[in-house]
C-alpha positions as CSV (number, residue, x, y, z in Angstrom):
1,M,135.1,102.5,92.6
2,K,131.4,103.1,91.9
3,A,128.7,103.3,94.5
4,V,125.1,104.3,94.8
5,V,124.9,107.7,96.4
6,I,121.9,109.3,98.1
7,T,122.2,112.8,96.8
8,S,119.4,114.2,98.9
9,P,116.4,112.7,100.8
10,G,113.6,111.8,98.3
11,D,112.2,109.4,95.8
12,P,114.4,106.8,94.0
13,E,115.6,109.4,91.5
14,V,117.9,110.8,94.2
15,L,120.0,107.7,94.0
16,Q,122.9,108.2,91.6
17,L,125.8,105.9,90.5
18,Q,128.9,107.9,91.2
19,E,132.7,107.4,91.3
20,V,133.8,107.5,95.0
21,E,137.0,106.8,96.9
22,E,137.6,103.2,97.9
23,P,137.2,102.5,101.6
24,E,140.3,102.1,103.7
25,I,140.2,99.2,106.1
26,K,141.2,99.3,109.8
27,D,143.3,96.7,111.5
28,D,140.2,94.7,112.5
29,E,138.4,95.0,109.2
30,V,138.3,93.2,105.9
31,L,137.6,94.6,102.4
32,I,134.9,92.8,100.4
33,K,134.6,93.1,96.7
34,T,130.8,93.1,96.4
35,E,129.1,90.3,94.4
36,A,125.5,91.0,95.4
37,A,123.6,93.2,97.8
38,A,120.1,92.9,99.2
39,L,117.4,95.6,99.6
40,N,115.9,96.1,103.1
41,R,113.1,98.4,104.3
42,G,115.8,100.4,106.2
43,D,117.4,101.3,102.8
44,I,114.2,102.8,101.7
45,Y,113.8,104.8,104.9
46,Q,117.4,106.0,104.6
47,R,116.8,107.1,101.0
48,Q,113.7,109.0,102.2
49,G,115.7,110.7,105.0
50,F,114.2,108.9,108.0
51,Y,116.9,106.4,108.9
52,P,120.4,107.9,109.0
53,P,123.4,105.6,109.3
54,P,125.2,105.4,112.7
55,E,128.0,107.8,113.3
56,G,131.1,106.7,111.5
57,A,129.3,104.2,109.2
58,S,129.3,104.4,105.4
59,T,126.7,106.9,104.1
60,F,125.9,104.6,101.1
61,P,122.8,102.4,101.5
62,G,123.0,98.6,101.8
63,L,122.8,96.7,105.1
64,E,124.1,93.4,103.9
65,C,126.1,92.0,101.0
66,S,128.0,89.0,99.7
67,G,131.3,88.9,97.9
68,I,135.0,87.9,97.9
69,I,137.5,89.2,100.4
70,E,140.1,91.4,98.7
71,A,142.1,92.6,101.7
72,V,142.4,91.9,105.4
73,G,143.5,94.1,108.3
74,E,146.6,93.4,110.4
75,N,144.6,92.0,113.4
76,V,142.4,89.7,111.3
77,S,143.4,86.1,111.5
78,R,140.3,84.1,110.5
79,W,139.7,85.5,107.0
80,K,142.0,85.5,104.1
81,V,142.0,87.0,100.6
82,G,139.8,85.1,98.2
83,D,137.3,83.8,100.9
84,K,133.7,83.9,99.8
85,V,131.6,85.5,102.5
86,C,128.5,87.5,103.3
87,A,128.4,90.3,105.9
88,L,126.1,92.3,108.2
89,L,126.7,96.0,107.5
90,S,125.9,99.4,109.0
91,G,125.8,100.7,105.4
92,G,127.8,100.7,102.2
93,G,126.5,97.5,100.6
94,Y,125.5,99.3,97.4
95,A,129.2,99.8,96.4
96,E,131.7,97.8,94.5
97,K,133.8,97.4,97.7
98,V,132.9,97.7,101.3
99,A,135.0,97.7,104.5
100,V,133.5,95.5,107.3
101,P,134.6,94.6,110.8
102,A,135.8,91.1,110.7
103,G,133.4,90.0,113.5
104,Q,130.4,90.8,111.2
105,V,131.5,88.5,108.4
106,L,130.0,85.1,107.8
107,P,131.0,82.2,105.6
108,V,128.6,81.4,102.7
109,P,126.5,78.4,103.9
110,S,127.1,75.2,102.1
111,G,124.7,74.8,99.2
112,V,123.8,78.5,99.0
113,S,125.0,80.6,96.0
114,L,127.1,83.6,96.6
115,S,124.3,85.8,95.2
116,D,121.6,84.3,97.5
117,A,123.9,84.6,100.5
118,A,123.6,88.4,100.3
119,S,120.1,88.2,101.7
120,L,120.9,86.2,104.8
121,P,122.9,88.2,107.4
122,E,120.3,91.0,108.2
123,V,117.3,88.7,108.5
124,A,119.1,85.9,110.4
125,C,120.7,88.3,112.9
126,T,117.4,90.1,113.5
127,V,115.4,87.0,114.1
128,W,118.0,85.3,116.3
129,S,118.8,88.3,118.4
130,T,115.1,89.1,119.1
131,V,113.2,85.8,119.2
132,F,115.9,83.6,120.7
133,T,118.6,85.7,122.5
134,T,116.3,88.3,124.1
135,S,112.9,86.7,124.1
136,R,114.3,83.2,124.9
137,L,111.9,81.2,122.8
138,C,112.2,77.6,123.9
139,P,111.2,74.2,122.3
140,G,107.5,73.6,122.9
141,E,106.6,77.3,123.3
142,T,104.4,79.1,120.9
143,L,105.6,82.1,118.7
144,L,103.2,84.5,117.1
145,I,104.6,86.4,114.1
146,H,102.9,89.4,112.6
147,G,103.6,89.7,108.9
148,G,104.3,86.1,108.4
149,S,105.0,86.4,104.7
150,S,107.6,89.2,105.1
151,G,111.3,88.5,105.0
152,I,111.5,88.4,108.8
153,G,108.4,86.4,109.0
154,T,109.4,83.7,106.5
155,F,112.8,83.2,108.1
156,A,111.3,83.2,111.7
157,I,108.8,80.5,110.7
158,Q,111.5,78.2,109.5
159,I,114.0,78.7,112.3
160,A,111.4,78.6,115.0
161,K,110.1,75.3,113.7
162,F,113.6,74.0,113.4
163,K,114.1,74.8,117.1
164,G,111.0,72.9,118.1
165,A,108.5,75.8,118.7
166,K,104.9,76.1,117.6
167,V,104.3,79.0,115.1
168,F,101.3,81.2,114.6
169,V,101.3,83.9,111.9
170,T,99.1,86.8,110.7
171,V,98.9,87.8,107.1
172,G,96.6,89.8,104.8
173,D,95.3,87.5,102.1
174,E,94.7,83.8,101.2
175,R,97.7,83.5,99.0
176,K,100.0,84.5,101.9
177,L,98.1,82.1,104.2
178,A,98.9,79.2,101.9
179,F,102.5,80.3,101.5
180,C,103.1,80.5,105.3
181,N,101.3,77.2,105.7
182,D,103.7,75.6,103.2
183,L,106.6,76.9,105.2
184,G,105.4,75.0,108.3
185,A,103.3,77.6,110.2
186,D,100.9,75.8,112.5
187,L,98.2,78.4,112.5
188,C,97.7,81.1,109.7
189,I,95.3,83.9,110.5
190,N,94.0,86.4,108.0
191,Y,93.9,89.6,110.1
192,K,91.5,91.3,107.7
193,T,88.8,88.7,108.3
194,E,89.5,87.4,111.8
195,D,90.4,88.8,115.2
196,F,93.9,87.3,115.9
197,V,93.4,87.7,119.7
198,V,90.3,85.5,119.6
199,R,91.9,82.9,117.3
200,V,95.0,82.7,119.4
201,K,92.9,82.2,122.6
202,E,90.9,79.5,120.9
203,E,93.9,77.6,119.7
204,T,95.7,77.8,123.1
205,E,92.7,77.0,125.2
206,G,92.7,80.6,126.6
207,K,96.3,80.6,127.6
208,G,97.9,82.7,124.8
209,V,101.3,82.6,123.1
210,D,104.6,82.8,124.8
211,V,106.5,85.1,122.4
212,I,105.3,87.7,119.8
213,L,107.4,89.2,117.1
214,D,105.7,92.4,116.0
215,C,106.4,94.7,113.1
216,V,103.1,96.7,113.4
217,G,103.8,98.8,116.5
218,A,101.3,101.1,118.2
219,A,98.0,99.8,116.7
220,Y,98.7,96.2,118.0
221,L,100.3,97.0,121.4
222,Q,97.3,96.3,123.7
223,R,96.0,93.5,121.6
224,N,99.4,91.8,121.7
225,L,99.4,91.9,125.4
226,D,95.9,90.5,125.5
227,C,97.0,87.3,123.7
228,L,100.2,86.7,125.6
229,N,100.5,83.7,128.1
230,V,101.8,84.1,131.6
231,D,105.5,85.3,131.5
232,G,104.9,86.2,127.8
233,R,107.4,88.3,125.9
234,L,106.5,90.9,123.2
235,F,109.3,92.0,121.0
236,I,108.7,95.0,118.7
237,I,110.9,95.4,115.7
238,G,108.8,97.8,113.6
239,S,106.2,100.6,113.8
240,I,104.2,100.4,110.5
241,S,101.1,101.8,112.4
242,G,102.9,104.5,114.3
243,F,104.9,105.0,117.6
244,V,102.3,106.3,120.1
245,A,99.7,104.0,121.8
246,E,97.7,103.9,125.0
247,L,98.4,100.9,127.3
248,N,96.6,99.3,130.2
249,I,99.4,97.9,132.3
250,A,97.1,95.9,134.6
251,A,97.5,92.7,132.5
252,M,101.3,93.1,132.7
253,F,101.3,92.8,136.4
254,A,98.9,89.9,136.5
255,K,100.7,87.8,133.9
256,R,104.2,89.1,134.4
257,L,104.5,90.3,130.8
258,S,107.5,92.0,129.3
259,I,107.8,94.3,126.3
260,Q,111.1,94.7,124.4
261,A,112.2,96.6,121.3
262,A,115.5,97.0,119.5
263,A,117.1,97.9,116.2
264,L,120.0,96.0,114.8
265,R,121.8,98.7,112.8
266,T,122.5,101.0,115.8
267,R,124.1,98.3,118.0
268,S,127.8,98.5,118.7
269,V,130.4,96.6,116.7
270,E,131.0,94.3,119.7
271,E,127.3,93.6,120.0
272,K,126.9,92.8,116.3
273,A,130.0,90.5,116.4
274,S,128.4,88.6,119.3
275,I,125.1,88.2,117.4
276,V,126.9,87.1,114.2
277,K,128.8,84.5,116.2
278,E,125.6,83.1,117.7
279,V,124.0,83.1,114.2
280,E,126.9,81.1,112.7
281,N,126.7,78.6,115.6
282,N,123.0,78.2,115.8
283,V,121.4,79.2,112.5
284,W,124.0,78.4,109.8
285,P,123.8,74.6,110.4
286,A,120.1,74.8,109.5
287,I,120.7,76.6,106.3
288,M,121.7,74.0,103.8
289,S,121.1,73.3,100.1
290,A,117.5,73.1,98.8
291,N,117.7,69.3,98.8
292,S,119.0,68.6,102.3
293,G,118.5,71.7,104.4
294,F,115.7,72.5,106.8
295,I,115.8,76.3,106.1
296,Q,115.9,76.9,102.4
297,P,116.3,79.9,100.1
298,L,112.8,80.7,98.7
299,S,114.1,81.9,95.3
300,Q,117.2,81.6,93.3
301,T,116.8,85.1,92.0
302,S,117.1,87.2,95.1
303,C,120.0,89.2,93.8
304,T,121.9,89.4,90.6
305,S,125.6,90.1,90.2
306,T,126.5,93.7,91.1
307,A,130.1,93.4,90.0
308,S,129.7,96.6,88.0
309,L,127.0,98.0,90.3
310,D,124.8,98.8,87.4
311,F,121.4,98.3,89.0
312,E,118.2,100.0,90.2
313,I,116.0,99.8,93.2
314,A,113.1,97.8,91.8
315,I,111.2,98.2,95.1
316,S,110.1,101.8,94.1
317,Q,107.7,100.2,91.6
318,L,106.0,97.8,94.0
319,P,103.7,98.2,97.0
320,L,105.4,97.8,100.3
321,R,103.1,95.2,101.7
322,D,102.8,92.9,98.7
323,F,106.2,91.1,98.6
324,T,106.5,87.3,98.7
325,H,109.2,84.8,97.9
326,Q,108.8,85.1,94.1
327,I,111.0,88.2,94.2
328,C,112.9,87.7,97.4
329,A,115.3,85.2,98.9
330,W,113.6,85.4,102.3
331,G,110.6,87.5,101.7
332,F,110.0,91.2,101.8
333,P,113.2,92.9,102.9
334,H,115.5,91.2,100.4
335,L,114.4,92.3,97.0
336,L,115.7,91.3,93.6
337,V,118.4,93.8,92.7
338,K,118.5,94.4,88.9
339,T,119.9,96.7,86.3
340,M,119.7,100.4,87.3
341,D,118.0,102.8,84.9
342,F,117.2,106.3,86.2
343,S,115.6,107.2,82.8
344,H,112.1,106.0,83.9
345,L,109.7,108.5,85.5
346,N,108.2,107.7,88.8
347,R,105.3,109.4,90.5
348,G,107.5,112.0,92.2
349,Q,109.2,113.0,89.0
350,M,105.9,113.2,87.1
351,T,104.4,115.3,89.8
352,L,107.3,117.7,89.6
353,M,107.2,117.9,85.9
354,G,103.4,118.4,85.8
355,S,103.7,121.2,88.4
356,A,106.5,122.8,86.5
357,F,104.4,122.7,83.3
358,C,101.5,124.4,85.2
359,V,103.9,127.2,86.4
360,V,105.0,127.7,82.8
361,L,101.4,127.8,81.6
362,S,100.3,130.4,84.2
363,L,103.4,132.5,83.4
364,H,102.6,132.2,79.7
365,F,99.0,133.4,80.0
366,T,100.0,136.2,82.4
367,L,102.9,137.5,80.3
368,Q,100.6,137.4,77.3
369,L,98.2,139.7,79.1
370,V,101.1,141.9,80.4
371,S,102.5,142.3,76.9
372,Q,99.1,143.4,75.6
373,H,98.8,146.1,78.3
374,L,102.3,147.3,77.6
375,F,101.5,147.5,73.9
376,Y,98.3,149.5,74.5
377,W,99.9,151.6,77.3
378,K,97.2,154.3,77.6
379,N,96.4,154.8,81.3
380,P,99.6,154.2,83.3
381,K,97.9,154.7,86.7
382,E,95.3,152.0,86.1
383,Q,97.4,149.7,84.1
384,K,100.2,149.6,86.6
385,A,97.7,148.4,89.2
386,I,96.4,145.8,86.8
387,L,99.9,144.5,86.1
388,I,100.6,144.1,89.8
389,I,97.3,142.3,90.3
390,I,97.6,139.8,87.4
391,L,101.2,138.8,88.4
392,M,99.6,137.3,91.5
393,A,98.8,134.0,89.8
394,P,102.3,133.1,88.5
395,I,103.9,134.3,91.7
396,Y,101.7,132.0,93.7
397,A,102.5,129.1,91.3
398,A,106.3,129.7,91.3
399,V,106.4,130.0,95.1
400,S,104.4,126.8,95.5
401,F,106.7,125.0,93.0
402,V,109.8,126.1,95.0
403,G,108.2,124.7,98.1
404,L,107.5,121.4,96.3
405,L,111.2,121.1,95.2
406,D,112.3,121.5,98.8
407,I,109.3,119.8,100.5
408,R,111.4,118.7,103.5
409,G,112.8,122.1,104.1
410,S,112.7,123.7,107.6
411,K,109.4,125.1,109.0
412,A,110.9,128.6,108.9
413,F,111.6,128.1,105.1
414,F,108.0,127.1,104.5
415,M,106.8,130.0,106.6
416,F,108.9,132.3,104.5
417,L,107.3,130.9,101.3
418,E,103.8,131.4,102.6
419,S,104.7,134.9,103.8
420,V,105.9,135.8,100.3
421,K,102.5,134.8,98.8
422,E,100.5,136.5,101.6
423,C,102.5,139.7,101.6
424,Y,102.0,140.0,97.8
425,E,98.3,139.2,98.4
426,A,98.1,142.2,100.8
427,F,99.8,144.4,98.2
428,V,97.3,143.3,95.5
429,I,94.3,144.0,97.7
430,A,95.6,147.6,98.2
431,K,96.2,148.0,94.5
432,F,92.8,146.7,93.7
433,M,91.3,149.5,95.9
434,A,93.5,152.0,94.2
435,L,92.3,150.7,90.8
436,M,88.6,151.2,91.9
437,Y,89.4,154.8,93.0
438,S,91.0,155.5,89.7
439,Y,87.9,154.2,87.8
440,L,85.9,156.8,89.7
441,N,88.5,159.6,89.4
442,I,89.0,159.7,93.2
443,S,92.3,161.0,94.5
444,I,92.8,160.9,98.2
445,S,96.2,162.6,98.2
446,K,94.9,165.4,96.0
447,N,91.6,165.7,97.9
448,I,89.7,165.0,94.7
449,V,86.2,163.6,95.3
450,P,83.6,164.0,92.5
451,D,80.6,166.0,93.6
452,E,78.1,163.5,92.3
453,I,79.3,160.8,94.8
454,K,79.5,163.0,97.9
455,G,76.9,162.4,100.5
456,R,76.1,158.8,99.6
457,E,75.4,156.6,102.5
458,I,77.6,153.7,103.6
459,H,75.7,151.2,105.7
460,H,78.0,149.2,108.1
461,S,77.1,145.8,109.5
462,F,78.1,143.9,112.6
463,P,80.8,143.8,113.9
464,M,81.9,147.1,112.3
465,T,79.0,148.8,114.1
466,L,80.9,148.3,117.3
467,F,83.4,150.9,116.1
468,Q,81.5,152.9,113.5
469,P,78.0,154.4,113.2
470,R,75.6,152.1,111.3
471,T,75.2,154.7,108.6
472,V,77.8,157.3,107.5
473,R,77.9,159.9,104.7
474,L,80.5,159.5,102.0
475,N,83.1,162.3,102.0
476,H,86.8,162.7,101.8
477,H,87.3,161.4,105.4
478,T,85.3,158.2,104.9
479,L,87.1,157.4,101.6
480,K,90.4,158.0,103.3
481,L,89.3,155.6,106.1
482,L,88.4,152.9,103.6
483,K,91.8,153.3,102.0
484,Y,93.5,153.0,105.4
485,W,91.5,149.9,106.2
486,T,92.9,148.3,103.1
487,W,96.5,149.5,103.5
488,Q,96.8,148.4,107.1
489,F,97.0,144.8,105.9
490,V,99.9,145.7,103.6
491,V,101.8,146.8,106.8
492,I,100.7,144.2,109.3
493,R,101.2,141.2,107.0
494,P,105.0,141.6,106.4
495,V,105.6,142.7,110.0
496,C,103.9,139.6,111.3
497,S,105.8,137.5,108.8
498,V,109.2,138.8,109.9
499,L,108.4,138.2,113.5
500,M,107.0,134.7,112.9
501,I,110.1,133.6,110.8
502,T,112.5,135.1,113.4
503,L,110.8,133.3,116.3
504,Q,110.9,130.1,114.3
505,L,114.6,130.4,113.8
506,L,115.0,131.2,117.5
507,Q,113.0,128.0,118.2
508,F,110.5,130.0,120.3
509,Y,107.2,129.5,118.6
510,P,104.6,127.9,121.0
511,S,101.1,127.1,119.8
512,W,99.6,130.1,121.7
513,L,101.8,132.5,119.8
514,S,100.9,130.8,116.5
515,W,97.3,131.3,117.3
516,T,97.9,134.9,118.3
517,F,99.4,135.7,114.9
518,T,96.6,133.8,113.1
519,I,94.0,135.9,114.9
520,I,95.8,139.2,114.1
521,L,96.2,138.3,110.5
522,N,92.7,137.1,110.0
523,V,91.3,140.3,111.6
524,S,93.6,142.4,109.4
525,V,92.7,140.7,106.1
526,S,89.0,140.7,107.0
527,L,89.1,144.4,107.6
528,A,90.8,144.9,104.2
529,L,88.3,142.8,102.4
530,Y,85.4,144.5,104.2
531,S,86.5,147.9,102.9
532,L,86.5,146.6,99.4
533,V,83.0,145.1,99.7
534,A,81.7,148.3,101.3
535,F,83.1,150.4,98.6
536,Y,81.6,148.1,95.9
537,H,78.1,148.3,97.4
538,V,78.2,152.1,97.3
539,F,79.5,152.4,93.7
540,A,78.3,149.2,92.1
541,K,76.4,151.1,89.3
542,E,79.4,153.3,88.4
543,L,81.8,150.4,88.5
544,E,79.7,148.0,86.4
545,P,81.3,148.8,83.0
546,H,84.7,147.9,84.5
547,K,83.6,144.4,85.7
548,P,84.8,144.9,89.2
549,L,83.1,141.7,90.5
550,A,85.0,139.5,88.0
551,K,88.2,141.3,88.9
552,F,87.7,141.0,92.6
553,L,86.7,137.3,92.3
554,C,90.0,136.5,90.5
555,I,91.8,137.9,93.6
556,K,89.5,136.4,96.2
557,G,89.3,133.1,94.3
558,I,93.1,132.6,94.6
559,V,93.1,133.4,98.3
560,F,89.9,131.3,98.8
561,F,91.2,128.1,97.1
562,C,94.6,128.3,98.8
563,F,93.2,128.7,102.3
564,W,90.1,126.4,102.2
565,Q,91.8,123.6,100.4
566,G,94.5,123.7,103.1
567,V,91.7,123.3,105.7
568,V,90.2,120.3,103.7
569,L,93.7,118.7,103.5
570,D,94.1,119.1,107.2
571,I,90.7,117.3,107.8
572,L,91.6,114.5,105.3
573,V,94.8,113.9,107.2
574,A,93.1,114.0,110.6
575,V,90.5,111.3,109.5
576,G,93.1,109.1,107.9
577,I,92.0,109.4,104.3
578,I,95.4,110.9,103.3
579,R,98.2,108.6,104.5
580,A,101.9,108.6,104.0
581,N,101.9,105.3,102.0
582,H,99.7,106.9,99.3
583,F,102.8,108.6,97.9
584,W,106.5,109.0,98.6
585,L,106.3,111.3,101.6
586,D,105.4,111.2,105.3
587,V,101.9,112.6,106.1
588,E,103.0,116.1,107.2
589,H,105.1,116.7,104.1
590,L,102.6,114.9,101.9
591,E,99.9,117.4,103.0
592,E,102.2,120.3,102.1
593,A,103.1,118.8,98.8
594,L,99.5,118.2,97.8
595,Q,98.7,121.8,98.7
596,N,101.6,123.1,96.5
597,V,100.6,120.9,93.6
598,L,97.0,122.0,93.7
599,V,98.1,125.7,93.8
600,C,100.3,125.2,90.7
601,L,97.3,123.7,88.9
602,E,94.8,126.3,90.0
603,M,96.9,129.2,89.1
604,V,96.7,128.1,85.4
605,V,92.9,128.5,85.7
606,F,93.1,131.9,87.3
607,A,95.7,133.1,84.8
608,V,93.1,132.2,82.0
609,L,90.2,133.9,83.9
610,Q,92.3,137.1,84.2
611,Q,92.4,137.2,80.4
612,Y,88.7,138.1,80.6
613,A,88.6,140.1,83.9
614,Y,91.6,142.3,83.0
615,H,91.3,142.4,79.3
616,V,93.1,145.1,77.4
617,Y,90.2,146.3,75.3
618,P,89.3,149.3,77.4
619,Y,92.7,150.7,76.5
620,S,93.1,149.4,72.9
621,G,90.3,151.2,71.1
622,E,92.0,154.5,70.4
623,T,95.3,152.8,69.4
624,E,93.5,150.5,67.0
625,A,91.7,153.5,65.4
626,K,95.0,155.2,64.9
627,L,96.5,152.1,63.3
628,K,93.5,151.8,60.9
629,L,93.8,155.5,60.0
630,G,97.5,155.0,59.2
631,K,96.7,152.1,56.9
632,K,94.1,154.1,55.0
633,L,96.6,157.0,54.6
634,E,99.1,154.5,53.2
C-alpha cells in the first residue's frame, strides 16, 4: 500500500509518498481502508521532529481518519467488514490502510459524509475529555475558551452550548469575533484590543469563569488564574507561548483553584477507548445533519478522497493562526487535504538552493583565482601561502552549507563544523604572517634578517606592556617572537576543539567550562592578530606595494562578520525579534540556520574581493613578456 512517510524531520518536502507494507491487525483491532484523513497541529510537529508517536504506534502521520472496515480481529464483535467508520489514531492516518484498536472506532454520525467524519474523532475526544470529563463543566457554569475560532474552540463552543453552559471566547480579529458569535458564543473578546481578565470580571460581576480551556500556555498562566471563579478549573491543552512561567499560588489557596494539563495521543489504549465510548454516548447525538443537528460541520470540504493517497499538506502554505471554517470541518486542526505535489518550492527549499548557489559562486571565483596563480607560478613560497588564504572563503561557505543541511544535528556536530572553520582560520593567520615575511625577504629558520630593517623600534601597547617592554628593538629574536605569537593559535585552536568535542560527546560540558575555552581561544586569537598588527605598523612603508591592508581585511572581514553577526542574532533572539514562527525551525535552530545562510552569502562577496587583494599580476608580468616575445618571433 502507499503511505506518506516522514523521511527526516524538516519542512514539508521531507514527506514522501512511498510503498510500504500493509499493517497486520491484532485480535482486538480492525483494518480500515482510508477514505479521508484530517490534518492536526500534532502532524506538523511530528513532521518537524518535535512530537514523536507513542511507542508501538505507526510512524506515519495522521491522528484521525474515516473509511470502510476491511478486516476485523478475532476478538472484535461490534464491527464487521464494510462498516463506514471514523477513528481516533495514535498515527498512521496518512496511509491507504490503518490498523486501529476496536475501542477507538466510531460510527459515522447520521447526516455527516464519510469525508467530513475524518475530522471529528480528535477534536471531539479532546474537548470532551478535558472540558467535561476532567474539568466537569456543568449546565449553568461559564467556560472561557482561548482560541475560539480554532478547531478545538469551534467545537467546544457548540458542545458547551448544547450542554447548557455559558461560553466566553478570545480571538484575534473582528472576522473571528463575528464567526464565534454566529456559533453561539455569549461573549467574544479581541485579546489584541482588550484585556480578557477585565472583560471576564465585568461580565461575571467580579466572580470569574468556572472553567478555562487554554491553548496558549505560559504567557496566560497567571492571568487565567486571575479570572477564575471560586473552585475554578484551568485545563491547558497547548503551549503556543512556551512552557515556563512564574506563578503566584496565593490565589489558588484562596479560591481553591486547580490546574490540569493532558495530551490525548500519549494516553493508553484503554483510556482512549473509554473516552471514545463517552464521546459516542454524549457527543454523537448532538452531531446531526446540517438541517436538524445542533452541532454542525462548518464546511463540506474538510477532506477529499484519499483512496489513492495522492495529496499534499496544504497547511505548509498558510499561517498557523489564520484558519477558520472556510478550509476546515471544525476549524484549525482539520485542514483540507488535497492533491499532493512535491514539485513546488517552499521557503526551506529555496533557502537551501540559494545557499547552495552562493557556495558554488564563492567556489567559482576562488578557483578562477587559483587557476590564474597556478598558470603564472613564479614564486612558489608566496603563492602557496596565497592559495591557502584564498581557499578560506569557499571552505567557510561549504562548512556552513553542510551545517544548514543538517541543522538539527547534535551540538557536538555543530561544534565540529565550527572547529573546522576556526582551525583553518588559525592556519590562514599564520600563513599570512609567513607571506609578509616573504615579501620582506625575512627567513627565521635561516636566520636571514635584512640589515636595513634591523634596529627598528616596536612600540607595544597595553596589555602587552605587562609582559614586554613598551619599546623593543627589531632583531632576529623579536621577529621569531612575533612568529611564535602567530603560530600559537594554530596549535591551541585544534587542541581546544578536540577537547570541546570530546567533552560534548561525554556529556560533560558545563557552562563554566564553555566560558573557560572561550576565554582561552579569545586570548589566543587576540595575540595572533596583535602580532600581525604590530608587524604591519613597523613595515607599513615596505609592504605598501603588496596591499597588505586589503589582504588582511579579507581575512579579518570573514572572521569579523561570522563572529559579530552571531552576536547580533543572539541579541535578536533574546529580545524576541527572531521567533520560531518566522520560518520552519525552532528558535535555537533558526538562529543557527540564519547564521549559516548569511555566511554562505557573505563568502561570495569576500571571494570577489580576494580577486583584487590577491590578484595575480605581481607574478604574471614576466610570463606575459615571454609570451609576447614568442609571438613576435613567430
